[in-house]
Jmol script that loads the backbone (N, CA, C; Angstrom):
load data "model"
ATOM      1  N   MET A   1     -35.957   1.238  46.242  1.00  0.00           N
ATOM      2  CA  MET A   1     -36.516   0.918  44.994  1.00  0.00           C
ATOM      3  C   MET A   1     -35.670   0.872  43.802  1.00  0.00           C
ATOM      4  N   ALA A   2     -35.867   0.329  42.753  1.00  0.00           N
ATOM      5  CA  ALA A   2     -34.962   0.570  41.709  1.00  0.00           C
ATOM      6  C   ALA A   2     -35.217   1.683  40.861  1.00  0.00           C
ATOM      7  N   GLU A   3     -34.189   2.283  40.113  1.00  0.00           N
ATOM      8  CA  GLU A   3     -34.412   3.451  39.391  1.00  0.00           C
ATOM      9  C   GLU A   3     -34.973   3.196  38.194  1.00  0.00           C
ATOM     10  N   ILE A   4     -36.057   3.757  37.794  1.00  0.00           N
ATOM     11  CA  ILE A   4     -36.888   3.686  36.694  1.00  0.00           C
ATOM     12  C   ILE A   4     -36.041   4.394  35.521  1.00  0.00           C
ATOM     13  N   ILE A   5     -36.233   3.681  34.392  1.00  0.00           N
ATOM     14  CA  ILE A   5     -35.497   4.205  33.370  1.00  0.00           C
ATOM     15  C   ILE A   5     -36.372   3.976  32.195  1.00  0.00           C
ATOM     16  N   ASN A   6     -36.035   4.912  30.983  1.00  0.00           N
ATOM     17  CA  ASN A   6     -37.089   5.068  29.934  1.00  0.00           C
ATOM     18  C   ASN A   6     -36.306   3.975  28.800  1.00  0.00           C
ATOM     19  N   LEU A   7     -36.765   2.832  28.428  1.00  0.00           N
ATOM     20  CA  LEU A   7     -36.205   1.552  27.598  1.00  0.00           C
ATOM     21  C   LEU A   7     -35.882   2.257  26.393  1.00  0.00           C
ATOM     22  N   ARG A   8     -36.737   3.239  25.740  1.00  0.00           N
ATOM     23  CA  ARG A   8     -36.471   3.555  24.590  1.00  0.00           C
ATOM     24  C   ARG A   8     -35.143   4.465  24.705  1.00  0.00           C
ATOM     25  N   GLN A   9     -35.051   5.206  25.588  1.00  0.00           N
ATOM     26  CA  GLN A   9     -33.810   6.176  25.700  1.00  0.00           C
ATOM     27  C   GLN A   9     -32.579   5.237  25.948  1.00  0.00           C
ATOM     28  N   ALA A  10     -32.654   4.231  26.823  1.00  0.00           N
ATOM     29  CA  ALA A  10     -31.780   3.556  26.905  1.00  0.00           C
ATOM     30  C   ALA A  10     -31.161   2.646  25.783  1.00  0.00           C
ATOM     31  N   ARG A  11     -32.137   2.186  25.003  1.00  0.00           N
ATOM     32  CA  ARG A  11     -31.707   1.706  23.864  1.00  0.00           C
ATOM     33  C   ARG A  11     -31.069   2.343  22.868  1.00  0.00           C
ATOM     34  N   LYS A  12     -31.503   3.585  22.626  1.00  0.00           N
ATOM     35  CA  LYS A  12     -30.811   4.649  21.799  1.00  0.00           C
ATOM     36  C   LYS A  12     -29.365   4.924  22.381  1.00  0.00           C
ATOM     37  N   GLY A  13     -29.278   5.185  23.709  1.00  0.00           N
ATOM     38  CA  GLY A  13     -27.953   5.350  24.124  1.00  0.00           C
ATOM     39  C   GLY A  13     -26.839   4.133  23.898  1.00  0.00           C
ATOM     40  N   LYS A  14     -27.475   2.976  23.973  1.00  0.00           N
ATOM     41  CA  LYS A  14     -26.453   1.769  23.763  1.00  0.00           C
ATOM     42  C   LYS A  14     -25.963   1.877  22.322  1.00  0.00           C
ATOM     43  N   LYS A  15     -27.173   2.289  21.467  1.00  0.00           N
ATOM     44  CA  LYS A  15     -26.727   2.317  19.975  1.00  0.00           C
ATOM     45  C   LYS A  15     -25.674   3.437  19.664  1.00  0.00           C
ATOM     46  N   ARG A  16     -25.938   4.636  20.282  1.00  0.00           N
ATOM     47  CA  ARG A  16     -25.038   5.711  20.185  1.00  0.00           C
ATOM     48  C   ARG A  16     -23.668   5.297  20.725  1.00  0.00           C
ATOM     49  N   ALA A  17     -23.583   4.553  21.782  1.00  0.00           N
ATOM     50  CA  ALA A  17     -22.167   4.120  22.374  1.00  0.00           C
ATOM     51  C   ALA A  17     -21.544   3.264  21.386  1.00  0.00           C
ATOM     52  N   ALA A  18     -22.198   2.380  20.828  1.00  0.00           N
ATOM     53  CA  ALA A  18     -21.709   1.309  19.773  1.00  0.00           C
ATOM     54  C   ALA A  18     -21.165   1.941  18.601  1.00  0.00           C
ATOM     55  N   LYS A  19     -21.975   3.121  18.078  1.00  0.00           N
ATOM     56  CA  LYS A  19     -21.516   3.841  16.901  1.00  0.00           C
ATOM     57  C   LYS A  19     -20.054   4.628  17.243  1.00  0.00           C
ATOM     58  N   GLU A  20     -20.124   5.086  18.491  1.00  0.00           N
ATOM     59  CA  GLU A  20     -18.873   5.764  18.977  1.00  0.00           C
ATOM     60  C   GLU A  20     -17.641   4.962  18.924  1.00  0.00           C
ATOM     61  N   ASP A  21     -17.855   3.784  19.534  1.00  0.00           N
ATOM     62  CA  ASP A  21     -16.722   2.906  19.596  1.00  0.00           C
ATOM     63  C   ASP A  21     -16.282   2.190  18.005  1.00  0.00           C
ATOM     64  N   GLN A  22     -17.097   2.075  17.379  1.00  0.00           N
ATOM     65  CA  GLN A  22     -16.786   1.749  15.995  1.00  0.00           C
ATOM     66  C   GLN A  22     -16.306   2.741  15.367  1.00  0.00           C
ATOM     67  N   ALA A  23     -16.572   4.240  15.568  1.00  0.00           N
ATOM     68  CA  ALA A  23     -15.899   5.237  14.900  1.00  0.00           C
ATOM     69  C   ALA A  23     -14.467   5.375  15.445  1.00  0.00           C
ATOM     70  N   ALA A  24     -14.236   5.187  16.806  1.00  0.00           N
ATOM     71  CA  ALA A  24     -13.039   5.142  17.210  1.00  0.00           C
ATOM     72  C   ALA A  24     -12.077   4.048  16.703  1.00  0.00           C
ATOM     73  N   THR A  25     -12.599   2.831  16.391  1.00  0.00           N
ATOM     74  CA  THR A  25     -11.811   1.778  15.863  1.00  0.00           C
ATOM     75  C   THR A  25     -11.422   2.231  14.481  1.00  0.00           C
ATOM     76  N   ASN A  26     -12.271   2.709  13.527  1.00  0.00           N
ATOM     77  CA  ASN A  26     -12.228   3.307  12.246  1.00  0.00           C
ATOM     78  C   ASN A  26     -11.096   4.461  12.343  1.00  0.00           C
ATOM     79  N   ARG A  27     -11.202   5.365  13.134  1.00  0.00           N
ATOM     80  CA  ARG A  27     -10.205   6.327  13.144  1.00  0.00           C
ATOM     81  C   ARG A  27      -8.647   5.723  13.413  1.00  0.00           C
ATOM     82  N   ALA A  28      -8.731   4.853  14.135  1.00  0.00           N
ATOM     83  CA  ALA A  28      -7.250   4.074  14.523  1.00  0.00           C
ATOM     84  C   ALA A  28      -6.938   3.335  13.369  1.00  0.00           C
ATOM     85  N   LYS A  29      -7.849   2.638  12.738  1.00  0.00           N
ATOM     86  CA  LYS A  29      -7.483   1.732  11.555  1.00  0.00           C
ATOM     87  C   LYS A  29      -7.145   2.645  10.355  1.00  0.00           C
ATOM     88  N   PHE A  30      -8.151   3.657   9.811  1.00  0.00           N
ATOM     89  CA  PHE A  30      -7.789   4.313   8.684  1.00  0.00           C
ATOM     90  C   PHE A  30      -7.364   5.595   8.825  1.00  0.00           C
ATOM     91  N   GLY A  31      -7.413   6.192   9.892  1.00  0.00           N
ATOM     92  CA  GLY A  31      -7.049   7.696  10.040  1.00  0.00           C
ATOM     93  C   GLY A  31      -5.441   8.032   9.802  1.00  0.00           C
ATOM     94  N   ARG A  32      -5.161   8.811   8.912  1.00  0.00           N
ATOM     95  CA  ARG A  32      -3.858   9.133   8.903  1.00  0.00           C
ATOM     96  C   ARG A  32      -3.819  10.554   8.680  1.00  0.00           C
ATOM     97  N   THR A  33      -2.605  11.149   9.102  1.00  0.00           N
ATOM     98  CA  THR A  33      -2.357  12.710   8.909  1.00  0.00           C
ATOM     99  C   THR A  33      -2.007  13.017   7.586  1.00  0.00           C
ATOM    100  N   LYS A  34      -2.106  14.233   7.119  1.00  0.00           N
ATOM    101  CA  LYS A  34      -1.684  14.723   5.783  1.00  0.00           C
ATOM    102  C   LYS A  34      -0.223  14.706   5.694  1.00  0.00           C
ATOM    103  N   GLN A  35       0.741  14.642   6.840  1.00  0.00           N
ATOM    104  CA  GLN A  35       2.062  14.250   6.615  1.00  0.00           C
ATOM    105  C   GLN A  35       2.435  13.019   6.468  1.00  0.00           C
ATOM    106  N   GLU A  36       1.717  12.170   7.053  1.00  0.00           N
ATOM    107  CA  GLU A  36       1.876  10.631   7.005  1.00  0.00           C
ATOM    108  C   GLU A  36       1.809  10.357   5.610  1.00  0.00           C
ATOM    109  N   LYS A  37       0.426  10.747   4.971  1.00  0.00           N
ATOM    110  CA  LYS A  37      -0.100  10.449   3.634  1.00  0.00           C
ATOM    111  C   LYS A  37       1.399  10.843   2.602  1.00  0.00           C
ATOM    112  N   LYS A  38       1.698  12.042   2.909  1.00  0.00           N
ATOM    113  CA  LYS A  38       2.646  12.741   1.991  1.00  0.00           C
ATOM    114  C   LYS A  38       3.860  12.120   2.108  1.00  0.00           C
ATOM    115  N   ARG A  39       4.182  11.882   3.313  1.00  0.00           N
ATOM    116  CA  ARG A  39       5.529  11.065   3.500  1.00  0.00           C
ATOM    117  C   ARG A  39       5.392   9.461   2.824  1.00  0.00           C
ATOM    118  N   ASP A  40       4.507   8.943   2.796  1.00  0.00           N
ATOM    119  CA  ASP A  40       4.233   7.739   2.060  1.00  0.00           C
ATOM    120  C   ASP A  40       4.428   7.787   0.760  1.00  0.00           C
ATOM    121  N   ALA A  41       3.806   8.871   0.109  1.00  0.00           N
ATOM    122  CA  ALA A  41       3.667   9.113  -1.222  1.00  0.00           C
ATOM    123  C   ALA A  41       5.118   9.484  -1.628  1.00  0.00           C
ATOM    124  N   LEU A  42       5.933  10.158  -1.174  1.00  0.00           N
ATOM    125  CA  LEU A  42       7.408  10.430  -1.342  1.00  0.00           C
ATOM    126  C   LEU A  42       8.170   8.997  -1.430  1.00  0.00           C
ATOM    127  N   VAL A  43       8.101   8.269  -0.456  1.00  0.00           N
ATOM    128  CA  VAL A  43       8.774   6.979  -0.367  1.00  0.00           C
ATOM    129  C   VAL A  43       8.359   5.964  -1.495  1.00  0.00           C
ATOM    130  N   GLU A  44       7.168   6.116  -1.667  1.00  0.00           N
ATOM    131  CA  GLU A  44       6.789   5.107  -2.864  1.00  0.00           C
ATOM    132  C   GLU A  44       7.639   5.743  -4.038  1.00  0.00           C
ATOM    133  N   ALA A  45       7.385   7.093  -4.492  1.00  0.00           N
ATOM    134  CA  ALA A  45       8.019   7.876  -5.724  1.00  0.00           C
ATOM    135  C   ALA A  45       9.460   7.315  -5.582  1.00  0.00           C
ATOM    136  N   GLN A  46      10.078   7.362  -4.530  1.00  0.00           N
ATOM    137  CA  GLN A  46      11.545   7.196  -4.359  1.00  0.00           C
ATOM    138  C   GLN A  46      11.780   5.700  -4.915  1.00  0.00           C
ATOM    139  N   LYS A  47      10.949   4.860  -4.290  1.00  0.00           N
ATOM    140  CA  LYS A  47      11.129   3.360  -4.690  1.00  0.00           C
ATOM    141  C   LYS A  47      10.964   3.104  -6.311  1.00  0.00           C
ATOM    142  N   THR A  48       9.818   3.703  -6.778  1.00  0.00           N
ATOM    143  CA  THR A  48       9.776   3.549  -8.334  1.00  0.00           C
ATOM    144  C   THR A  48      10.834   4.112  -8.975  1.00  0.00           C
ATOM    145  N   LYS A  49      11.293   5.650  -8.574  1.00  0.00           N
ATOM    146  CA  LYS A  49      12.395   5.917  -9.340  1.00  0.00           C
ATOM    147  C   LYS A  49      13.548   4.996  -9.269  1.00  0.00           C
ATOM    148  N   LEU A  50      13.827   4.466  -8.100  1.00  0.00           N
ATOM    149  CA  LEU A  50      14.965   3.477  -8.000  1.00  0.00           C
ATOM    150  C   LEU A  50      14.896   2.156  -8.762  1.00  0.00           C
ATOM    151  N   LEU A  51      13.704   1.880  -8.932  1.00  0.00           N
ATOM    152  CA  LEU A  51      13.570   0.624  -9.840  1.00  0.00           C
ATOM    153  C   LEU A  51      13.548   0.851 -11.206  1.00  0.00           C
ATOM    154  N   ASP A  52      13.046   2.117 -11.572  1.00  0.00           N
ATOM    155  CA  ASP A  52      13.074   2.506 -12.955  1.00  0.00           C
ATOM    156  C   ASP A  52      14.499   2.867 -13.494  1.00  0.00           C
ATOM    157  N   GLY A  53      15.301   3.347 -12.582  1.00  0.00           N
ATOM    158  CA  GLY A  53      16.700   3.568 -12.927  1.00  0.00           C
ATOM    159  C   GLY A  53      17.584   2.248 -13.133  1.00  0.00           C
ATOM    160  N   ALA A  54      17.126   1.219 -12.395  1.00  0.00           N
ATOM    161  CA  ALA A  54      17.799  -0.037 -12.362  1.00  0.00           C
ATOM    162  C   ALA A  54      17.414  -0.948 -13.616  1.00  0.00           C
ATOM    163  N   LYS A  55      16.411  -0.663 -14.430  1.00  0.00           N
ATOM    164  CA  LYS A  55      15.948  -1.402 -15.625  1.00  0.00           C
ATOM    165  C   LYS A  55      17.060  -1.261 -16.600  1.00  0.00           C
ATOM    166  N   LEU A  56      17.117  -2.579 -17.207  1.00  0.00           N
ATOM    167  CA  LEU A  56      18.120  -2.688 -18.417  1.00  0.00           C
ATOM    168  C   LEU A  56      17.411  -2.103 -19.745  1.00  0.00           C
ATOM    169  N   ASP A  57      17.882  -1.326 -20.490  1.00  0.00           N
ATOM    170  CA  ASP A  57      17.571  -0.956 -21.727  1.00  0.00           C
ATOM    171  C   ASP A  57      17.846  -2.306 -22.692  1.00  0.00           C
ATOM    172  N   THR A  58      16.607  -2.653 -23.430  1.00  0.00           N
ATOM    173  CA  THR A  58      16.705  -3.801 -24.035  1.00  0.00           C
ATOM    174  C   THR A  58      16.430  -3.433 -25.538  1.00  0.00           C
ATOM    175  N   SER A  59      16.186  -2.241 -25.886  1.00  0.00           N
ATOM    176  CA  SER A  59      15.774  -1.669 -27.021  1.00  0.00           C
ATOM    177  C   SER A  59      16.757  -1.805 -28.192  1.00  0.00           C
ATOM    178  N   ASN A  60      18.203  -1.985 -27.798  1.00  0.00           N
ATOM    179  CA  ASN A  60      19.252  -1.948 -28.618  1.00  0.00           C
ATOM    180  C   ASN A  60      19.899  -3.448 -28.441  1.00  0.00           C
ATOM    181  N   ASP A  61      18.956  -4.402 -28.203  1.00  0.00           N
ATOM    182  CA  ASP A  61      19.525  -5.607 -27.892  1.00  0.00           C
ATOM    183  C   ASP A  61      19.765  -6.592 -29.316  1.00  0.00           C
ATOM    184  N   PRO A  62      21.114  -6.945 -29.627  1.00  0.00           N
ATOM    185  CA  PRO A  62      21.272  -7.311 -30.882  1.00  0.00           C
ATOM    186  C   PRO A  62      20.877  -8.737 -30.910  1.00  0.00           C
ATOM    187  N   GLU A  63      20.753  -9.595 -29.927  1.00  0.00           N
ATOM    188  CA  GLU A  63      20.386 -10.916 -30.002  1.00  0.00           C
ATOM    189  C   GLU A  63      18.914 -11.158 -30.305  1.00  0.00           C
ATOM    190  N   LYS A  64      18.242 -10.079 -30.441  1.00  0.00           N
ATOM    191  CA  LYS A  64      16.722 -10.357 -30.707  1.00  0.00           C
ATOM    192  C   LYS A  64      16.684  -9.883 -32.354  1.00  0.00           C
TER     193      LYS A  64
END
end "model"
wireframe off; spacefill off
backbone 0.3
color backbone group
């Protein structure tokens, strides 16, 4: 004989499994550690500082 299952429980179990799969996907896609975020912020700050230091000062431009 076949195993008797409660369809309501099976449907809820399937929904829970789908949510867990989605959560795992989101953790892989968006989840970053605090140190990764800190490192990225530091790299971005260094890039900004480098670019700002390379700008030419146009306030004393005699041609204008």
